[in-house]
N, C-alpha and C positions, 0 to 999 in steps of 0.2 A: 624753313620752319622757325629758325631763331628770330627772324624779323617779325613773323606773325606773333610770336610770344612777346616780343618787345612792344608791339602795337596793343596787344591785349593788356599788358601791364600799364601802358600809358593810359588806356581807357579806364582801368581801375583806379589809377592814381588821380586822374581827372575827376572821376566820380567821387572819390574820397574828398578831394579839394572842394567839390561842389557841395557835398553834404556838410563839410566844415563851414563854408561860407554862408550858405542859405540856412542851415540849421542855426548858425550863430545869429543870423538876421531874425529868424523866428523867435529865438530866445530873447533877443534885445527888445523886440516889439512887445513881447509879453511882460518884460520886466520894467519897461520904461515908466509905466504908470505907478509902479510900486517903489521905484528907486527914489532916494532922497534928492538926488540931483539928476533927474532923468534927462534934462536937456543936454547934459554932458555925456550921457551914456550913448546916445545915438552916434555922434561923430567919433567918439573913442572906439566904439565897437566897429564902426565902418573901417577906420584906418588900421585897426589891428587885424581884422579879417582880410582886408585888402593886402596888407603887408605879408601875411602868412601865405595866402594863395599866390601872390606874385612871386614870392621867394620859391615856392614849390615849383611853379612853372619855369622860372628862370634857371634854377639850379638843375632841374631834371631834363629840360628840353632846350637848352641853350643852342645846341648844334643840330637838333633834329626837328626840322620844320614839320615833317610828316607826323611824327609822334606828338608834336604840340597840337596839331589840328585834331588828332584823335582824342587827345586829353581834353581839349575844349569841348568836343562832342560829349565826352563823359561828364564834364562839368555841367553842361546844359541838360543832359539826361537826368542828372541828380536833382536839378532844379524842378524838372517836370515831375519826378517821382515824389519829391517832398511836398509839392503843391497838392498832389493827390492824397498822400498818406498822413500828413500832419493835421491835427485837429484845428478847426477854426473857432474863433470866439465870436458869437453873435449875441447882441443884446436884444431884448424884446422890442426896443424902439426901431432897430435897424432891420429886424426880421421881416417887417411888413411896412410899406410906405404909409405915411400918416393919412393920406387921402384915400387909401384903398378900401374897397367895400368887400364884405364877405358875400359869397354866393349863397342864395337862399336854399 
């Protein structure tokens, strides 16, 4: 039972790392057009997010390959959940292709 609890906690920690990483990516993409130096925001955000997630995985799962695999599954599950739940920004020009016709 103790091993099952550890795997569940690894799944939760992986999901939390995924929410942090992909939520940070979503925030970065939304802020890049409004930032004064948006060109620097993209790589800075990437390396900060990568360092935090890599540190979480390295510290928590250094000796437990099975738990690392479960945590990576949670990480990817968080990505899928955020894609589904976070709002998207569509502009009127990208909502419909320029050559598209309306049905009569």
